[in-house]
C-alpha positions as CSV (number, residue, x, y, z in Angstrom):
1,M,-51.6,9.7,91.1
2,P,-53.3,8.5,87.9
3,T,-52.5,5.1,86.5
4,L,-51.4,4.3,82.9
5,A,-54.9,3.1,82.1
6,D,-56.5,6.2,83.5
7,L,-54.3,8.5,81.4
8,V,-54.8,6.4,78.2
9,R,-58.5,6.5,78.6
10,S,-58.7,10.2,79.4
11,H,-56.2,11.7,77.0
12,T,-55.1,9.4,74.2
13,D,-56.4,7.2,71.4
14,L,-54.1,4.3,72.1
15,S,-55.7,0.8,71.7
16,E,-55.8,-2.0,74.2
17,E,-53.0,-3.7,72.4
18,D,-50.9,-0.5,72.7
19,V,-51.6,-0.4,76.4
20,A,-50.6,-4.0,76.8
21,W,-47.3,-3.3,75.0
22,L,-46.6,-0.4,77.3
23,Q,-47.3,-2.4,80.3
24,L,-44.9,-5.1,79.1
25,L,-42.3,-2.4,78.7
26,Q,-42.9,-1.0,82.2
27,A,-42.6,-4.5,83.7
28,D,-38.9,-4.5,82.6
29,W,-37.9,-0.9,82.7
30,Q,-36.3,-1.0,86.1
31,I,-33.6,-3.1,84.4
32,I,-33.2,-0.3,81.7
33,A,-33.1,2.4,84.3
34,D,-30.4,0.6,86.3
35,L,-28.3,-0.2,83.3
36,S,-28.6,3.5,82.1
37,F,-27.9,5.0,85.6
38,A,-30.9,7.3,84.6
39,D,-34.5,8.1,85.4
40,L,-37.1,6.9,82.8
41,V,-40.3,8.8,82.1
42,L,-43.0,7.4,79.8
43,W,-44.7,10.1,77.7
44,L,-48.0,9.5,75.9
45,P,-49.1,11.7,73.0
46,D,-52.3,13.6,73.6
47,R,-55.2,12.7,71.3
48,A,-55.4,16.3,70.1
49,G,-51.7,16.4,69.2
50,S,-51.1,19.3,71.6
51,G,-48.4,17.7,73.7
52,F,-47.5,14.7,75.9
53,W,-48.7,13.3,79.2
54,A,-46.3,11.7,81.7
55,A,-47.7,8.2,82.3
56,G,-44.9,6.4,84.1
57,Q,-41.7,7.1,86.0
58,M,-38.8,4.9,87.1
59,R,-35.8,5.9,89.2
60,P,-32.4,4.0,89.0
61,T,-31.1,2.0,92.0
62,T,-27.6,2.3,90.6
63,G,-27.1,6.1,90.5
64,P,-28.5,9.4,91.7
65,T,-32.0,10.4,90.5
66,A,-32.6,13.3,88.1
67,Y,-36.2,13.8,89.4
68,V,-36.8,14.6,93.1
69,D,-40.6,14.9,92.6
70,D,-43.0,12.6,90.8
71,V,-44.0,13.8,87.3
72,V,-46.7,11.2,86.5
73,G,-49.9,13.0,85.4
74,T,-48.1,16.2,84.3
75,F,-48.6,17.6,80.8
76,V,-46.0,19.1,78.5
77,P,-47.3,21.2,75.6
78,A,-45.9,20.6,72.1
79,G,-42.8,22.7,71.5
80,R,-41.7,23.0,75.1
81,R,-39.5,19.9,74.9
82,P,-38.3,19.6,71.3
83,L,-36.6,16.2,72.0
84,L,-40.0,14.6,72.7
85,D,-41.5,16.1,69.6
86,T,-38.6,15.0,67.4
87,A,-38.5,11.4,68.8
88,Y,-42.3,11.0,68.3
89,A,-42.5,12.6,64.8
90,E,-39.3,11.1,63.3
91,G,-39.3,7.8,65.2
92,R,-35.6,7.9,66.1
93,L,-33.5,8.2,69.2
94,V,-32.6,11.8,69.9
95,R,-29.6,12.8,71.9
96,E,-28.9,16.4,70.6
97,G,-29.0,19.5,72.8
98,D,-27.3,20.8,75.9
99,P,-28.0,19.5,79.4
100,E,-31.0,20.8,81.3
101,W,-30.6,22.3,84.8
102,R,-33.0,21.2,87.4
103,D,-32.5,22.5,91.0
104,D,-28.9,23.3,90.2
105,V,-28.3,19.8,88.8
106,P,-27.3,19.3,85.2
107,V,-29.4,16.6,83.5
108,R,-28.7,15.0,80.1
109,V,-32.0,14.1,78.4
110,E,-32.3,11.5,75.6
111,T,-35.6,10.4,74.0
112,I,-36.5,7.0,72.8
113,P,-39.5,6.3,70.5
114,V,-41.6,3.3,71.6
115,R,-42.5,1.5,68.4
116,R,-45.2,-1.2,68.1
117,A,-46.5,-2.8,64.9
118,G,-44.5,-0.3,62.8
119,R,-45.8,2.9,64.4
120,V,-44.6,5.1,67.4
121,I,-47.1,5.0,70.3
122,A,-45.1,6.7,73.0
123,V,-41.7,8.2,73.9
124,V,-39.4,7.3,76.8
125,A,-37.2,10.1,78.1
126,R,-34.0,9.0,79.7
127,N,-32.7,11.6,82.2
128,T,-29.2,11.2,83.6
129,N,-28.0,13.2,86.6
130,L,-24.5,14.4,85.4
131,L,-23.3,15.2,88.9
132,G,-22.7,11.5,89.3
133,V,-20.8,11.1,86.1
134,R,-17.1,10.1,86.3
135,T,-14.7,8.0,84.4
136,P,-16.7,4.8,83.9
137,S,-15.4,1.4,85.0
138,R,-15.7,-1.7,82.9
139,L,-18.8,-2.7,84.8
140,E,-20.4,0.7,84.0
141,L,-19.4,0.5,80.4
142,S,-21.0,-2.9,80.1
143,Y,-24.1,-1.6,81.7
144,L,-24.3,1.4,79.4
145,Q,-23.7,-0.7,76.2
146,T,-26.4,-3.1,77.2
147,A,-28.8,-0.2,77.9
148,A,-28.0,1.2,74.5
149,D,-28.8,-2.1,72.8
150,L,-32.1,-2.3,74.7
151,T,-33.1,1.2,73.8
152,Q,-32.3,0.6,70.2
153,M,-34.6,-2.5,70.3
154,I,-37.4,-0.3,71.9
155,A,-37.0,2.2,69.0
156,Q,-37.2,-0.6,66.4
157,G,-40.2,-2.4,68.0
158,W,-38.2,-5.5,69.1
159,F,-38.5,-4.9,72.8
160,P,-40.4,-5.8,75.1
161,A,-40.8,-9.5,74.2
162,T,-44.3,-10.7,74.0
163,G,-43.6,-14.3,74.9
164,Q,-43.4,-16.1,78.2
165,R,-42.9,-13.8,81.2
166,S,-41.1,-14.4,84.4
167,D,-42.7,-16.9,86.7
168,H,-40.9,-15.6,89.8
169,A,-41.8,-12.7,92.0
170,D,-38.2,-12.6,93.1
171,S,-36.8,-12.2,89.5
172,P,-33.1,-11.1,89.4
173,R,-32.2,-7.4,89.4
174,V,-29.2,-5.8,87.7
175,G,-27.3,-5.4,90.9
176,D,-27.8,-9.1,91.9
177,G,-25.5,-10.4,89.2
178,F,-24.9,-9.2,85.6
179,L,-23.5,-11.2,82.7
180,R,-23.1,-10.3,79.0
181,V,-22.9,-13.3,76.7
182,D,-22.1,-13.3,73.0
183,A,-24.1,-14.9,70.2
184,R,-22.5,-18.3,70.9
185,G,-23.5,-18.1,74.6
186,R,-20.0,-17.5,75.9
187,V,-19.5,-15.0,78.7
188,A,-18.1,-11.7,77.5
189,Y,-18.3,-10.0,80.8
190,A,-19.4,-10.9,84.3
191,S,-19.9,-8.5,87.2
192,P,-18.3,-9.3,90.5
193,N,-21.6,-10.2,92.0
194,A,-22.3,-12.7,89.2
195,L,-18.9,-14.2,89.6
196,S,-19.6,-14.6,93.4
197,V,-22.9,-16.3,92.6
198,Y,-21.3,-18.9,90.4
199,R,-18.5,-19.5,92.8
200,R,-21.1,-20.5,95.4
201,L,-22.1,-23.2,92.9
202,G,-18.5,-24.5,92.8
203,L,-16.7,-22.4,90.1
204,S,-13.0,-22.1,91.0
205,G,-11.8,-19.8,88.2
206,D,-13.2,-16.9,86.1
207,L,-16.3,-16.9,83.9
208,A,-15.0,-14.9,81.0
209,G,-14.9,-17.0,77.8
210,L,-16.8,-19.9,79.1
211,S,-20.0,-21.3,77.7
212,L,-22.6,-20.4,80.4
213,A,-24.8,-23.4,79.6
214,D,-21.9,-25.9,79.5
215,L,-20.5,-24.6,82.8
216,T,-23.9,-24.8,84.4
217,R,-24.3,-28.4,83.3
218,E,-21.0,-29.2,85.0
219,L,-21.9,-27.5,88.3
220,V,-25.5,-28.3,88.7
221,P,-26.9,-31.9,89.0
222,P,-29.5,-32.9,86.5
223,R,-32.3,-33.1,89.1
224,R,-31.7,-29.5,90.1
225,R,-31.8,-27.9,86.6
226,P,-34.5,-27.5,83.9
227,D,-34.8,-29.6,80.8
228,E,-32.0,-29.3,78.2
229,E,-34.0,-27.2,75.9
230,T,-34.8,-24.6,78.5
231,L,-31.3,-24.7,79.9
232,S,-29.7,-24.0,76.5
233,A,-32.2,-21.4,75.6
234,V,-32.0,-19.4,78.8
235,L,-28.3,-19.7,79.6
236,G,-27.4,-19.5,75.9
237,G,-29.2,-16.2,75.7
238,R,-31.7,-17.2,73.0
239,A,-35.0,-17.0,75.1
240,H,-36.5,-14.1,76.9
241,R,-37.5,-15.9,80.2
242,D,-36.0,-17.2,83.4
243,T,-35.4,-20.5,85.1
244,E,-34.2,-21.8,88.5
245,I,-31.1,-23.9,89.0
246,G,-29.1,-24.9,92.0
247,T,-27.3,-27.6,94.0
248,D,-28.4,-29.1,97.3
249,T,-27.1,-26.1,99.2
250,V,-27.5,-23.2,96.6
251,S,-30.5,-22.0,94.6
252,L,-30.3,-19.5,91.8
253,I,-32.7,-17.7,89.5
254,V,-31.3,-17.0,86.0
255,R,-33.0,-14.6,83.6
256,S,-32.0,-14.0,80.0
257,I,-32.9,-11.1,77.7
258,P,-31.7,-11.7,74.1
259,L,-30.1,-8.6,72.4
260,R,-30.6,-7.7,68.7
261,P,-30.3,-4.0,68.4
262,Q,-30.0,-4.1,64.6
263,G,-32.2,-7.1,64.1
264,T,-29.5,-9.7,64.3
265,H,-28.9,-11.7,67.5
266,I,-25.6,-10.5,69.0
267,G,-25.9,-12.1,72.5
268,A,-27.9,-11.6,75.6
269,L,-28.1,-9.9,79.0
270,V,-28.2,-12.6,81.7
271,L,-29.1,-11.7,85.3
272,V,-28.5,-14.1,88.2
273,R,-29.7,-14.0,91.7
274,D,-28.9,-16.1,94.7
275,V,-32.2,-17.1,96.3
276,T,-30.8,-19.7,98.7
277,D,-32.1,-17.9,101.8
278,L,-35.5,-17.3,100.2
279,R,-35.9,-20.9,99.3
280,R,-34.9,-22.0,102.8
281,R,-37.5,-19.7,104.3
282,D,-40.1,-21.0,101.8
283,R,-39.3,-24.6,102.9
284,E,-39.6,-23.5,106.5
285,L,-42.9,-21.9,105.9
286,V,-44.3,-24.9,104.0
287,T,-43.2,-27.2,106.9
288,K,-44.7,-24.8,109.4
289,D,-47.9,-24.6,107.5
290,A,-48.1,-28.4,107.4
291,T,-47.4,-28.6,111.1
292,I,-50.1,-26.1,111.9
293,R,-52.7,-27.9,109.8
294,E,-51.7,-31.2,111.5
295,I,-52.2,-29.6,114.9
296,H,-55.6,-28.3,114.0
297,H,-56.5,-31.8,112.7
298,R,-55.4,-33.4,116.0
299,V,-57.2,-30.7,118.1
300,K,-60.4,-31.4,116.1
301,N,-60.0,-35.1,116.7
302,N,-59.4,-34.6,120.4
303,L,-62.4,-32.3,120.7
304,Q,-64.6,-34.9,119.0
305,T,-63.3,-37.4,121.5
306,V,-64.3,-35.1,124.4
307,A,-67.7,-34.6,122.8
308,A,-68.2,-38.3,122.5
309,L,-67.2,-38.8,126.2
310,L,-69.6,-36.1,127.3
311,R,-72.4,-37.7,125.2
312,L,-71.8,-41.1,126.9
313,Q,-71.9,-39.4,130.3
314,A,-75.2,-37.7,129.4
315,R,-76.8,-41.0,128.6
316,R,-76.0,-42.4,132.0
317,I,-77.4,-39.5,134.0
318,D,-81.0,-39.5,135.2
319,S,-81.2,-35.8,136.1
320,E,-82.7,-33.9,133.1
321,A,-80.9,-30.7,134.2
322,A,-77.6,-32.4,134.2
323,K,-78.3,-34.1,130.9
324,L,-79.2,-30.8,129.3
325,A,-76.0,-29.2,130.6
326,L,-73.9,-32.0,129.1
327,E,-75.7,-31.7,125.8
328,E,-75.0,-28.0,125.7
329,A,-71.3,-28.8,126.4
330,V,-71.3,-31.2,123.5
331,R,-72.7,-28.5,121.3
332,R,-70.1,-26.0,122.4
333,V,-67.2,-28.4,121.9
334,G,-68.6,-29.3,118.5
335,S,-68.7,-25.7,117.3
336,I,-65.0,-25.3,118.2
337,A,-64.2,-28.6,116.5
338,I,-65.8,-27.4,113.3
339,V,-63.5,-24.4,113.2
340,H,-60.4,-26.5,113.7
341,E,-61.5,-29.0,111.1
342,T,-61.8,-26.1,108.6
343,L,-58.4,-24.7,109.6
344,S,-56.8,-28.2,109.2
345,Q,-57.8,-28.0,105.5
346,A,-56.8,-24.4,104.9
347,V,-53.4,-23.2,103.6
348,E,-53.4,-20.1,105.6
349,E,-54.6,-19.3,109.1
350,T,-57.9,-17.9,107.8
351,V,-61.2,-19.7,107.2
352,D,-64.2,-19.3,105.0
353,F,-66.7,-18.6,107.8
354,D,-69.8,-19.0,105.6
355,E,-69.2,-22.8,105.5
356,I,-68.8,-22.8,109.3
357,A,-71.9,-20.8,109.9
358,D,-74.0,-23.1,107.7
359,R,-72.7,-26.2,109.5
360,L,-73.3,-24.6,112.9
361,G,-76.8,-23.8,111.9
362,S,-77.4,-27.4,110.9
363,M,-75.8,-28.7,114.0
364,V,-78.0,-26.7,116.3
365,T,-81.3,-27.6,114.5
366,E,-80.3,-31.2,114.3
367,V,-79.5,-31.7,118.0
368,S,-82.5,-29.7,119.4
369,A,-85.9,-31.3,120.4
370,V,-88.5,-28.8,119.2
371,A,-92.1,-29.1,118.2
372,G,-91.5,-29.2,114.5
373,R,-88.2,-28.7,112.7
374,V,-86.6,-25.3,112.6
375,R,-85.3,-24.0,109.3
376,M,-82.1,-22.0,109.2
377,V,-81.6,-19.2,106.6
378,R,-78.5,-17.1,106.0
379,D,-78.7,-13.7,104.2
380,G,-75.3,-12.3,103.3
381,G,-71.8,-13.6,103.8
382,F,-69.2,-13.6,106.5
383,G,-66.3,-13.9,104.1
384,T,-62.8,-14.9,105.2
385,L,-61.9,-14.4,108.9
386,P,-58.7,-15.0,110.8
387,S,-58.6,-18.1,113.0
388,E,-58.5,-16.3,116.3
389,S,-61.7,-14.4,115.4
390,A,-63.4,-17.4,113.8
391,T,-63.2,-19.5,117.0
392,A,-64.8,-16.9,119.2
393,L,-67.4,-16.0,116.6
394,A,-68.3,-19.7,116.1
395,M,-69.1,-19.9,119.8
396,V,-71.1,-16.7,119.7
397,L,-73.1,-17.9,116.8
398,T,-73.7,-21.3,118.3
399,E,-75.1,-19.8,121.5
400,L,-77.3,-17.3,119.7
401,L,-78.8,-20.0,117.5
402,Q,-79.3,-22.4,120.4
403,N,-81.0,-19.7,122.4
404,A,-83.3,-18.9,119.5
405,V,-84.2,-22.6,119.1
406,E,-84.5,-23.4,122.9
407,H,-86.3,-20.3,124.1
408,G,-88.2,-19.3,120.9
409,Y,-90.2,-22.4,120.2
410,E,-92.2,-24.9,122.2
411,V,-90.1,-27.9,123.3
412,D,-91.6,-31.4,123.0
413,A,-90.6,-33.1,126.3
414,R,-91.1,-36.5,124.7
415,A,-88.6,-35.9,121.9
416,E,-85.1,-37.1,122.2
417,P,-82.4,-34.8,120.7
418,A,-80.7,-36.4,117.8
419,V,-77.1,-35.8,118.8
420,P,-74.9,-37.1,115.9
421,E,-71.9,-39.2,116.6
422,D,-69.7,-37.3,114.1
423,L,-70.0,-33.6,114.4
424,S,-68.2,-33.1,111.0
425,A,-70.9,-34.9,109.1
426,L,-73.8,-32.6,109.8
427,G,-76.1,-31.7,107.0
428,E,-78.8,-29.0,106.5
429,D,-82.4,-29.8,107.4
430,E,-85.1,-27.7,105.8
431,G,-88.1,-29.3,107.3
432,P,-91.3,-27.3,108.2
433,G,-91.6,-25.2,111.3
434,G,-90.1,-22.0,112.6
435,T,-87.5,-20.0,110.7
436,I,-84.3,-18.5,112.1
437,R,-82.6,-16.0,109.9
438,M,-78.9,-15.0,110.1
439,T,-78.3,-11.7,108.4
440,V,-74.7,-10.7,107.8
441,R,-73.3,-7.4,106.6
442,R,-69.6,-6.8,106.2
443,G,-68.1,-3.4,105.3
444,E,-66.3,-0.3,106.5
445,G,-64.1,-2.4,108.7
446,R,-66.9,-4.0,110.7
447,L,-69.0,-7.2,110.7
448,R,-72.7,-6.9,111.6
449,L,-74.7,-10.0,112.4
450,T,-78.3,-10.3,113.4
451,V,-80.1,-13.6,114.4
452,D,-83.9,-13.3,114.1
453,D,-86.4,-15.9,115.1
454,D,-90.2,-15.9,114.6
455,G,-90.8,-17.6,118.0
456,R,-92.6,-16.4,121.1
457,G,-90.2,-13.6,121.9
458,L,-88.5,-12.4,125.1
459,P,-90.2,-12.8,128.4
460,E,-91.8,-9.8,129.9
461,G,-89.3,-7.6,131.8
462,F,-86.2,-9.2,130.3
463,D,-83.0,-7.4,131.0
464,L,-79.8,-8.4,129.2
465,D,-77.6,-6.9,131.9
466,G,-79.4,-8.8,134.7
467,S,-79.7,-12.1,132.8
468,T,-78.1,-15.2,134.5
469,N,-78.4,-17.3,131.4
470,L,-75.1,-19.1,130.9
471,G,-75.2,-19.0,127.1
472,L,-75.9,-15.3,127.0
473,S,-73.1,-14.7,129.5
474,I,-70.7,-16.6,127.2
475,V,-71.9,-14.6,124.2
476,R,-71.5,-11.3,126.0
477,T,-68.0,-12.1,127.3
478,L,-66.8,-13.3,123.9
479,V,-68.3,-10.4,121.9
480,E,-67.1,-7.6,124.3
481,S,-63.8,-9.0,125.6
482,E,-62.5,-11.3,122.8
483,L,-64.0,-9.6,119.7
484,G,-64.1,-6.0,121.0
485,G,-67.7,-5.6,119.8
486,R,-71.3,-4.9,121.0
487,L,-74.2,-7.2,121.7
488,E,-77.9,-6.2,121.7
489,L,-80.9,-8.3,122.4
490,G,-84.5,-7.2,121.8
491,P,-87.7,-7.9,119.9
492,V,-87.8,-8.2,116.1
493,P,-88.8,-4.7,114.8
494,A,-91.6,-6.0,112.5
495,G,-93.2,-9.2,113.7
496,P,-93.0,-11.8,116.4
497,G,-89.8,-13.2,117.8
498,T,-86.4,-12.1,119.1
499,R,-83.5,-10.3,117.5
500,A,-79.9,-10.7,118.7
501,S,-77.4,-8.2,117.1
502,V,-73.6,-8.4,117.1
503,D,-71.4,-5.7,115.8
504,V,-67.6,-6.4,115.8
505,P,-64.6,-4.7,114.2
506,L,-62.6,-6.5,111.5
507,A,-58.8,-6.5,111.7
C-alpha cells in the first residue's frame, strides 16, 4: 500500500508544507471519524487535473464502516464523483445528492475541502453507513455537532492546529471520555465515560455547568497538576494540546481542541482518559529496570571478586600448568563481568556489543605474554544484541582471541602476563607486533564473525572435531548449543595465520 509521501511525489504538485499540513490532519482524523460515525478518505488532486488519488483512509470505532476494502492508492477520474470535483473547485462542503449503494449498503457521502494558506490542497470524503442510522441520543448529537464544527474548520483552513502536539503516546480517544465546553470553559455536555473519570477524582455530582478548570483545581492537589497557565489553557478549552493531572491514586490525560467554526472561539472539545493502570505499570517497569540493573552491577562486582581470588591463588602456585589454567579462568570470568557491567548501565536488556568486543580485545592482549605486543583491529560492527546472546558471544570471542594470541605467536617464557586488578579499566594497546583482525558482518538475520591472525597457523594435521583444546570445546559448545550457529577453523585464505569463523542467527 503506497504512503502519503509516495502518492504526493508520484502524482501531485503539492509542496512539502502541504504534505506536513495533511500529515497533521491525519494525526487527528481518528477523532473526526469517531465523532462523525463515518469513514474518512483523503483524496489528492492529480497534477494533470484528471482526477483524484486516495491517499489515506480512516474507519470509525464508534459505528459500522462504509468501506470493507482499503481504497488507498486508487484513482477516481474527474467527473465520476461530482462531489469531489465540486468541493475541490468551489472550496465548500458538499452534501448534495442521494446516498450511494455499496454492497447493498446505503452510504451518505459528504466532501470537505482541505484548505491551507488560502487554497484547497485536498478533499476529505466522509462516508456514513446509513444502516446504522437511528434516532440519535444526546451523546450522538453532541458528537455530530462537534464533528460538524471541526469539518467547518478544515474547510476554512483553521484545522489542524500547527502548534504544540501531544506529548503522550496514550492520548485520549473519543470513547474514553468526551466533554464539550463553552467559550467560558463551562461544561455544556459530558459523556457518561467522562463523568465516570471525574468521579474517580472525587466528583460527587454532575459536570454540567461547572467550570472544568476550577473543578479540577478543587479535586487535584497542586503537585499533581500542571502550572496555572497550562491548566487554564487546556481545561478552559483555549489551547490545542494535552496535559496530565491526577491524585495519588488516579492519573488522567486531558486533551483540548478549541472550536471556532466561523472564526470565533465558541468552546472546545475536551477528551479525558483514565491512565491509572498504565502509569502503575510504568512505575513497575521503572522499578523492575532499576532492580535488573542493580543485579547486573552486583553480579559484575562478584565476578571481579572471584577473578581477584583466582588471581591471588595463581600467584601462590608453583606449577606453571596450574597457573596458566587459573589465568585462563580469570580471563573467562572477566569477559562475563564486562557484559554485566555494560548491562548495569543500560536501560533495556540489550547491549552495544562493539564496546564489549573492543574491551575484550584489549583485555586479551594486555594479559598475554607474547614476543612483542599484538594489535587488535575490528572491521565492521556487532550492533545491539540481547543480553542472553551477548554473554555467550563474549565468551566465544574471548576464547577465539586468546587462542589466536596464545597459539599464533611465539611466547616469551620470561615474560610475566600483566593481569590488571580491575578488569573494567582495560584500555587499547596498539604496540608493534602481530595483528589480529575481527571482521563482523550483520545482515539478513545473521551475524558473521571472523577472527584472523597473521601468526604461525594451525599445526599440521589439525582436526577441529578431534581437538581436545578446552577453549575450542567451550567455543564450539556455545556457538552450536547456545547460539544455534556454526564454527569453522582453518587457514587464512590469502596469507599466513589462522581464521576462525562464526555464523549465528539473530533473533
